[in-house]
C-alpha positions in Angstrom: -12.3 -16.4 -10.8 -15.0 -18.3 -12.3 -12.9 -18.4 -15.3 -10.0 -20.0 -13.5 -11.9 -22.7 -11.8 -13.3 -23.8 -15.3 -10.0 -23.9 -16.5 -8.5 -26.0 -13.9 -11.8 -28.2 -14.7 -10.5 -28.5 -18.4 -6.8 -28.3 -18.2 -6.3 -30.2 -14.9 -8.8 -32.0 -13.9 -9.4 -30.7 -11.0 -12.9 -29.0 -9.5 -13.8 -27.3 -6.4 -17.2 -26.9 -4.9 -16.3 -23.5 -3.3 -14.0 -20.8 -2.5 -13.2 -22.4 0.6 -11.9 -25.9 -1.1 -10.0 -23.9 -4.0 -8.2 -22.2 -1.5 -7.1 -24.7 0.6 -5.7 -27.0 -2.4 -4.2 -23.4 -3.0 -2.1 -23.5 0.1 -1.8 -27.5 0.2 -0.5 -28.1 -3.4 1.8 -24.6 -3.6 3.8 -26.0 -6.3 0.8 -27.1 -8.0 -1.3 -24.6 -7.9 1.4 -21.6 -8.9 2.3 -24.1 -12.1 -1.3 -24.1 -13.0 -1.6 -20.3 -12.4 1.6 -19.4 -14.4 -0.1 -21.3 -17.6 -3.5 -20.0 -16.9 -1.9 -16.6 -17.2 0.7 -17.5 -19.9 3.5 -15.6 -17.9 7.4 -16.3 -17.5 8.5 -19.4 -19.2 9.2 -22.1 -16.8 9.4 -26.1 -17.2 10.4 -27.4 -14.0 8.3 -27.0 -10.6 6.9 -24.1 -9.3 8.6 -24.4 -6.1 12.0 -25.9 -5.9 13.0 -24.8 -2.3 10.1 -23.8 0.5 12.0 -22.9 3.2 11.7 -19.5 4.6 13.5 -17.4 4.6 15.2 -18.6 0.8 12.3 -20.0 -0.9 13.3 -20.7 -4.9 10.3 -19.9 -7.5 10.4 -21.2 -10.6 14.2 -22.2 -11.1 15.6 -21.4 -14.8 12.8 -19.5 -15.7 12.9 -15.9 -17.5 10.9 -13.0 -16.8 10.4 -9.4 -17.3 8.0 -7.2 -15.8 7.7 -4.5 -18.7 7.2 -7.8 -21.1 4.4 -8.7 -19.3 2.8 -5.3 -18.6 3.2 -4.2 -22.8 1.7 -7.2 -24.1 -1.9 -6.4 -24.0 -3.5 -4.3 -26.6 -6.2 -2.7 -24.3 -9.5 -1.2 -25.2 -9.5 2.5 -25.2 -6.8 4.1 -23.1 -4.0 2.1 -20.9 -3.6 5.5 -19.2 -6.0 8.0 -17.9 -4.2 10.6 -15.8 -6.0 13.5 -13.9 -4.2 16.0 -12.0 -4.5 19.4 -10.0 -1.2 20.3 -11.7 -2.0 20.1 -15.5 -4.8 18.8 -18.1 -6.0 15.3 -18.0 -3.8 12.9 -20.5 -5.2 9.9 -22.2 -2.6 7.5 -23.4 -3.3 4.3 -25.8 -1.0 1.2 -25.5 0.6 2.0 -28.7 1.5 5.3 -27.4 2.5 4.1 -23.9 4.9 1.8 -25.6 6.6 4.1 -27.9 7.4 6.1 -24.9 8.8 3.4 -22.9 10.9 2.7 -25.9 12.2 6.4 -25.7 12.8 6.5 -22.4 14.7 2.6 -22.3 17.1 4.3 -24.7 17.5 7.4 -23.1 18.3 5.4 -19.8 20.6 3.5 -21.6 22.4 6.7 -23.2 23.0 7.8 -19.3 24.7 4.6 -18.7 21.6 2.5 -17.3 21.7 -1.4 -17.7 21.1 -4.6 -16.0 21.6 -4.5 -12.6 21.7 -0.5 -12.2 19.5 1.6 -10.2 16.8 4.5 -11.1 15.5 6.7 -8.3 12.1 8.7 -8.8 10.9 11.7 -6.9 7.8 12.2 -8.9 4.0 12.1 -8.5 1.5 9.7 -9.3 2.0 10.5 -13.0 2.1 8.8 -16.4 6.2 9.5 -16.4 6.5 7.4 -13.2 4.9 4.5 -15.1 6.7 5.0 -18.1 10.1 5.4 -16.1 9.3 2.1 -14.1 8.6 0.0 -17.2 11.8 1.3 -18.9 14.0 0.4 -16.1 12.5 -3.0 -15.7 12.8 -3.5 -19.2 16.3 -3.0 -19.1 16.8 -5.3 -16.2 17.6 -2.2 -13.9 16.2 -1.6 -10.7 13.5 1.4 -10.1 12.9 2.9 -6.5 10.7 5.5 -5.8 9.3 8.1 -3.4 6.6 10.8 -3.3 7.4 14.4 -3.4 5.9 15.5 -0.5 8.6 13.4 1.3 11.4 15.9 2.7 15.0 15.9 1.4 16.1 13.6 4.3 13.4 10.8 4.3 14.1 10.8 0.3 18.0 10.6 0.9 17.4 7.9 4.0 15.5 5.9 1.4 16.8 6.4 -2.1 20.4 6.8 -0.9 20.7 3.3 0.3 20.7 1.9 -3.7 22.7 4.6 -4.9 20.7 5.1 -8.2 23.0 6.7 -11.0 20.0 8.6 -12.3 16.8 10.6 -10.4 13.7 11.4 -12.2 11.9 14.3 -10.6 10.1 17.7 -10.2 10.5 20.5 -8.9 6.9 21.1 -7.8 3.3 20.1 -8.0 0.0 21.5 -6.9 -2.2 20.2 -4.4 -5.6 21.7 -4.4 -5.0 25.2 -5.3 -2.0 25.1 -3.6 1.3 25.5 -5.6 4.1 23.3 -3.6 7.6 24.5 -4.3 9.8 21.4 -4.4 12.8 22.8 -6.0 15.1 23.5 -2.8 14.2 20.0 -1.9 15.1 18.4 -5.2 18.7 20.3 -5.1 19.6 19.0 -1.6 18.2 15.3 -3.1 20.7 15.5 -5.9 23.8 16.5 -4.1 23.2 14.1 -1.0 22.4 10.8 -3.1 25.9 8.7 -3.5 26.8 7.7 -6.7 24.1 10.3 -8.5 25.2 10.9 -12.1 22.1 12.7 -13.8 19.2 14.2 -12.5 16.6 14.3 -15.1 13.4 16.8 -14.8 9.7 16.4 -15.9 8.0 19.9 -16.4 6.0 19.5 -13.6 4.4 22.2 -14.1 7.6 23.7 -15.2 11.6 23.4 -14.9 11.8 26.4 -12.3 14.5 25.7 -9.7 16.1 22.7 -11.3 19.4 21.8 -9.9 22.2 22.9 -11.7 23.2 20.8 -14.9 20.0 18.9 -14.7 18.5 17.7 -18.1 15.0 18.1 -18.9 12.7 14.7 -19.5 12.0 15.6 -23.3 15.4 15.7 -24.2 16.9 13.0 -22.2 14.3 10.4 -21.9 11.4 11.6 -24.5 13.3 11.2 -28.1 11.8 8.6 -30.1 13.4 5.4 -30.3 12.6 2.0 -32.2 11.1 -1.0 -30.3 14.2 -2.9 -28.4 14.3 -6.5 -26.8 13.2 -6.6 -23.3 16.1 -7.8 -21.0 15.1 -11.3 -19.6 16.3 -12.0 -15.9 15.2 -14.8 -13.2 12.8 -15.1 -11.2 14.4 -13.2 -8.2 15.7 -10.5 -9.9 15.6 -7.0 -8.7 12.6 -5.3 -10.0 12.1 -2.3 -7.5 12.6 -1.5 -3.9 10.3 -0.2 -1.4 10.9 1.0 2.0 9.2 0.6 5.3 7.7 3.9 6.9 10.6 4.6 8.7 8.7 5.4 12.0 11.0 3.4 14.0 14.4 4.1 12.3 16.2 4.2 9.2 13.6 2.6 6.4 14.5 -0.7 5.6 15.0 -0.9 2.0 12.8 -3.9 0.7 13.9 -5.8 -2.5 11.1 -6.9 -4.8 11.7 -9.6 -7.8 10.2 -10.0 -11.4 8.5 -12.9 -11.3 7.2 -12.2 -7.5 5.3 -9.2 -8.7 4.1 -10.5 -11.8 2.4 -13.8 -10.0 1.3 -11.9 -7.2 -0.2 -9.0 -8.9 -1.6 -10.9 -11.6 -3.2 -13.4 -9.1 -5.0 -10.7 -7.1 -6.0 -8.4 -10.2 -7.6 -11.2 -12.3 -8.7 -13.7 -9.5 -9.7 -11.4 -6.9 -10.9 -8.4 -8.2 -11.8 -9.8 -11.7 -9.9 -7.2 -14.0 -9.2 -7.8 -17.6 -10.3 -6.1 -20.6 -12.1 -3.4 -21.1 -12.1 -2.8 -17.3 -10.5 0.2 -15.3 -8.7 0.5 -12.1 -7.9 3.6 -9.9 -6.4 3.8 -6.6 -5.9 7.0 -4.6 -2.3 6.2 -3.6 1.3 8.4 -4.4 4.5 6.8 -5.1 5.9 6.4 -1.9 3.5 3.9 -1.1 3.2 0.0 -2.2 -0.5 0.9 -3.6 1.2 2.6 -6.5 3.0 -0.5 -7.7 -0.2 -2.4 -7.3 -2.0 0.2 -9.3 0.2 0.3 -12.0 0.1 -3.5 -12.2 -3.6 -3.2 -13.3 -1.6 -3.3 -16.7 -0.7 -7.0 -16.5 -4.3 -7.9 -16.7 -5.0 -5.9 -19.7 -7.2 -3.2 -17.6 -6.6 0.5 -18.2 -5.2 2.2 -15.2 -6.6 5.5 -13.8 -4.0 8.0 -12.2 -4.8 11.1 -9.6 -2.5 13.5 -8.3 -3.4 16.2 -6.3 -5.7 16.7 -2.9 -8.5 14.4 -2.9 -10.6 17.0 -0.8 -10.5 19.7 -3.1 -12.9 21.4 -4.2 -14.7 18.7 -1.7 -14.6 15.0 -1.1 -16.4 14.1 -3.9 -13.4 14.7 -6.0 -12.3 11.0 -6.5 -15.9 9.8 -6.9 -16.3 12.3 -9.7 -13.1 10.7 -11.1 -14.6 7.3 -11.0 -17.6 8.3 -12.7 -16.4 10.2 -15.3 -13.5 7.8 -16.7 -16.0 4.3 -15.9 -13.8 3.0 -13.5 -14.8 -0.7 -12.5 -12.5 -1.2 -9.3 -12.0 2.0 -7.0 -9.4 2.0 -4.1 -9.7 4.4 -1.2 -7.8 4.1 2.3 -10.1 3.5 5.2 -9.9 7.1 6.8 -11.1 8.3 3.2 -14.1 6.4 3.7 -14.8 7.1 7.1 -14.6 11.0 6.1 -17.1 10.9 3.4 -19.5 8.8 5.6 -19.1 11.4 8.4 -19.9 14.1 5.6 -22.7 11.7 4.7 -22.1 11.7 1.0 -24.2 10.1 -1.6 -21.9 9.3 -4.2 -24.1 6.9 -6.2 -27.2 9.5 -6.1 -25.3 12.4 -7.3 -23.0 10.6 -10.1 -22.9 7.7 -12.5 -21.6 4.9 -10.7 -22.9 2.1 -13.0 -19.6 1.1 -14.6 -18.1 0.2 -10.8 -18.5 -3.0 -9.6 -16.1 -2.9 -6.4 -14.7 -0.7 -3.6 -11.4 -1.4 -2.4 -10.7 -0.4 1.3 -6.9 -0.1 2.8 -4.6 1.0 5.0 -6.5 0.6 8.3 -9.3 -1.4 9.2 -12.4 -0.7 7.9 -14.9 -0.1 10.6 -18.7 -2.3 10.2 -20.1 1.5 10.0 -18.2 2.7 7.1 -18.3 -0.6 5.5 -22.2 -0.5 5.8 -21.9 3.3 4.7 -19.9 2.5 1.4 -22.2 -0.6 0.6 -25.0 1.7 0.2 -23.1 4.9 -1.1 -21.4 2.8 -4.2 -24.5 1.7 -5.3 -26.5 -1.2 -5.5 -24.1 -4.9 -6.6 -20.5 -2.9 -5.7 -18.5 -5.2 -3.2 -16.8 -3.1 -0.7 -13.7 -5.0 -0.6 -11.6 -4.6 2.8 -8.1 -6.4 2.5 -4.9 -5.9 4.7 -1.1 -6.8 3.6 2.3 -4.8 3.2 5.0 -3.3 1.6 6.9 -6.4 2.9 5.3 -8.3 0.5 3.5 -5.6 -2.0 0.3 -7.6 -2.1 -2.4 -8.3 0.7 -2.7 -11.7 2.7 -6.7 -11.2 3.1 -8.9 -9.4 1.4 -12.2 -10.6 -0.9 -13.3 -12.8 -3.8 -16.2 -12.3 -6.3 -17.5 -15.1 -5.2 -17.5 -14.9 -1.4 -20.0 -12.7 0.6 -18.5 -10.1 2.4 -19.7 -9.0 6.3 -19.0 -5.2 7.3 -16.0 -5.3 9.3 -14.4 -8.1 7.9 -12.3 -9.3 4.6 -14.1 -12.0 3.5 -11.3 -14.5 2.8 -7.8 -15.4 2.4 -6.1 -14.6 -0.7 -5.3 -18.0 -2.8 -1.6 -19.4 -2.3 -1.9 -17.6 1.1 -1.9 -19.5 4.2 -2.6 -16.6 6.9 -3.2 -17.8 10.4 -3.6 -16.6 13.8 -1.6 -18.1 16.7 -1.6 -17.4 19.9 1.5 -17.0 22.6 2.4 -20.5 22.2 2.5 -20.9 18.2 -0.6 -22.5 18.1 -3.5 -21.7 15.9 -6.3 -20.1 17.2 -10.1 -19.6 15.7 -12.5 -16.7 16.8 -10.6 -14.7 19.1 -7.4 -12.5 18.3 -3.9 -13.9 17.8 -0.9 -13.1 15.7 -1.1 -13.0 12.0 1.6 -15.3 10.5 2.0 -16.7 7.1 3.3 -20.5 7.5 4.1 -21.2 3.6 6.1 -19.0 1.1 4.5 -16.6 -1.0 6.0 -15.4 -4.6 6.3 -11.8 -3.7 7.9 -12.3 -0.4 11.1 -9.7 -0.1 14.2 -11.0 -1.8 16.3 -9.4 0.5 16.9 -6.0 2.0 19.5 -4.1 0.5 23.0 -4.2 1.9 21.7 -7.2 4.1 24.3 -9.9 2.0 23.8 -12.4 4.8 20.0 -12.0 5.0 20.1 -11.5 9.0 18.1 -8.1 9.1 15.4 -10.1 7.1 15.4 -12.9 9.4 15.4 -10.7 12.4 12.3 -8.5 11.1 10.1 -11.6 9.8 11.5 -15.1 11.1 13.1 -14.5 14.5 9.6 -15.0 17.0 8.6 -18.1 15.0 11.7 -19.8 12.9 10.5 -20.6 9.5 7.5 -18.7 9.7 6.7 -15.4 8.3 5.3 -13.3 11.5 3.8 -9.9 10.4 3.2 -8.0 13.2 -0.7 -7.8 13.2 -3.3 -9.0 15.8 -6.0 -10.3 13.7 -9.2 -12.6 14.3 -10.0 -15.3 11.9 -13.6 -16.7 12.0 -14.4 -20.6 11.2 -15.4 -19.4 7.5 -11.8 -17.6 6.7 -13.2 -14.3 7.4 -10.8 -12.0 9.4 -10.5 -8.5 10.6 -7.4 -7.1 11.9 -7.3 -6.0 15.5 -4.1 -3.9 15.8 -0.2 -4.2 15.9 0.9 -6.8 18.0 3.4 -4.3 19.2 0.9 -1.8 20.1 -1.6 -3.8 21.7 -2.9 -2.4 25.0 -2.2 -4.6 27.8 -4.0 -2.8 30.7 -4.1 -4.6 34.4 -2.5 -8.1 32.4 -5.5 -7.9 30.1 -4.9 -7.5 25.9 -6.9 -4.8 24.3 -6.9 -4.6 20.5 -6.7 -0.6 19.3 -9.0 -1.3 16.2 -12.2 -1.9 18.0 -12.0 1.1 20.4 -11.5 3.1 17.0 -14.3 1.7 15.6 -16.3 2.5 18.6 -15.1 6.1 18.4 -15.9 6.8 14.4 -19.8 6.3 15.5 -19.1 9.3 17.3 -20.1 12.4 15.0 -18.0 14.7 17.3 -14.9 12.6 16.8 -12.7 13.2 13.5 -9.8 11.1 14.3 -8.4 9.5 17.4 -5.3 7.6 18.7 -4.8 5.4 21.9 -1.8 4.1 23.8 -1.2 2.6 27.0 1.9 4.1 29.0 3.1 0.8 31.0 5.5 2.9 33.3 2.0 4.0 34.9 -0.8 1.8 33.8 -1.7 4.8 32.1 -4.1 4.5 28.9 -4.3 8.1 27.0 -6.7 8.8 24.3 -5.9 11.7 21.8 -8.8 12.6 19.8 -9.8 15.1 16.6 -13.1 16.9 17.4 -14.9 18.1 14.2 -15.2 21.4 13.6 -12.7 21.9 16.5 -15.5 21.3 18.9 -14.5 21.7 22.5 -13.6 18.6 24.7 -16.2 19.2 27.6 -17.7 17.3 30.1 -20.1 16.4 28.2 -18.4 14.9 25.4 -16.1 13.2 27.7 -19.0 11.3 29.1 -20.3 10.1 25.9 -16.9 8.9 25.0 -16.5 6.8 28.0 -19.9 5.6 28.2 -19.7 4.4 24.6 -16.4 2.5 25.4 -17.4 1.0 28.6 -21.2 -0.1 26.7 -19.9 -1.4 23.6 -16.3 -2.9 25.0 -15.8 -2.8 28.6 -14.7 -0.6 31.8 -11.1 -1.7 30.8 -11.4 0.4 27.9 -12.2 3.7 29.3 -9.2 5.7 29.0 -7.5 7.3 32.0 -7.0 10.6 30.0 -8.8 12.1 27.0 -6.6 15.0 25.5 -8.0 16.9 22.5 -5.4 17.4 19.5 -5.3 19.4 16.7 -4.3 16.2 14.6 -3.1 12.6 14.7 0.3 12.3 13.6 0.4 9.6 10.5 2.7 8.7 8.2 2.4 9.8 4.7 0.7 6.5 3.9 -2.0 7.5 6.6 -1.0 4.9 9.3 -1.4 6.1 12.7 2.0 6.4 14.8 0.9 4.5 17.8 3.8 2.9 18.9 6.4 5.8 18.3 4.0 8.2 20.0 4.0 5.5 23.1 7.9 5.3 22.6 8.0 9.5 23.2 5.3 9.8 25.6 7.6 7.4 28.1 11.1 9.4 27.3 12.2 8.4 24.0 14.4 10.6 21.8 12.2 11.6 18.9 15.0 12.0 16.5 15.9 8.2 17.7 12.3 7.1 17.0 11.3 8.2 13.7 12.1 10.0 10.6 10.2 13.4 10.6 10.4 13.4 6.5 8.1 10.1 6.7 5.6 12.1 8.6 2.6 13.8 6.7 2.4 16.5 9.3 5.2 16.6 11.5 4.1 19.2 13.7 0.9 17.1 14.5 3.6 15.3 16.4 4.7 17.9 18.5 1.4 19.1 19.3 0.7 16.0 20.5 3.1 15.8 23.2 2.8 19.3 24.2 -1.0 18.7 24.8 -0.3 15.5 26.9 2.2 17.4 28.8 -0.2 20.4 29.2 -2.8 18.0 30.7 -0.5 15.5 32.3 -1.5 16.3 35.9 -5.2 17.1 35.1 -7.8 14.3 36.7 -9.2 12.1 34.4 
């Protein structure tokens, strides 16, 4: 951040007193900010304005310019390993940038032999391993489009996603280990290969072996691992499709969201270099799978010249210090975890900074859900002195965050300290007026480079417009409820479509979860409001399978009443085995609410998108069993 500010002073004659002044310039002069950042970062080619058309949807960035994601990712001479990959399936792998380049050239040549070229699609059913990174970069180098699903997805969930874009090549594994457990995915892979329209070749990575591969499948080494000479990267326009990501699929068929080369390069490099201060000599690790946008974000650490640390396996095996050990052993500078994982570590009273050498760690990232003040306080102490705890919020839709942290802005527990540069995020009331200090609807009033190029198959843009611009034409409406403070700090209070409206008073779910996280007896929770009976139902998962007795129920009600209000006390408390979540860890508040009010579960969501599909059945059964019980 400091280097960019000094560069602006030297080259643009622009000086800013503080972060807020820099942010205000970045959103008041989008063309000036993004033109300056492109020159500072040395990416792409452009002679004209950064923003030729600023309407939403349909903004046009850097018209006439040429880009390639693989070109920008592979141009740095990174100190030490470019990739460090740890796995519970095979021994660790380290790869220098020179080795990574040679493997990308080999994969690129192999894909070309299989008929892949500009505009074609390559699919993946891969864990977070080097072959996934290599496949993405080789595909991007050709001007083709990458799309991936994690191997914990079921066959139907994968076909619902990848089948929309019809890849001609699928790169996959037949299994993996999750902790000590061997997970066989050979049957799922055979079904996927048979059901994806237009699929011509399946290439299997021996991870751990090729056993159970579909008939006619090729091995990675023979198809994509043969040495090849360097080739020129295919230069493409700013909006040329780089990869397709997918919405969670909990409200119908997943949306296939197209992201372009230029938008991802600009947005990811901005966050990596200006907000996470990554550069040569740094290493970044984020716990993720290839089915979550954070994998795409993690891989982009190479854009900043930082090494990336990959992990595939169970983060709780053999214990919850697994990822902390990985960070210590590999010298990670920025470690990314989910808010739920951080909360689990807090409740286990872990002391990673005391037990491990985290001296190189300077930032701990959190995403996936709001990070409570209690969890943030624990993380600040447990990570060690000088480590900034950075909660952020964004989405697959933009493949980045709107709000997060900056090295030059102090963080208050339970809040995101700032809006990212170039992001004009606001909270609007029901009449479309900005509000500060109270919850409003999260909107973005100006375009961002990584806003979707479009949805796959949505040729007239009608589905895209309906998804983000129907409520406020010309303004991105994200679907979150948020509170902005006068200094720009913010906190997500829930999804706007999951806001609890009890007796005409709107209640945010995030504040309820934050209170419940303070209770050691509660491991997880989910709350829904059933309008048909004006009933507030709280589902809880107790630690160590404690019994939900009168004493615990009374403690829950007292905590919610005293910390929030009597309206926040539920009509019914139901103990369940697990809270239904997506594979990326998001609670299924809206689908659970719809199902309890009579909706058909198979119409409401795709079970293949769930971490534990049986948890949904359990929560419905538990609610029905106690339906007539008094609160």
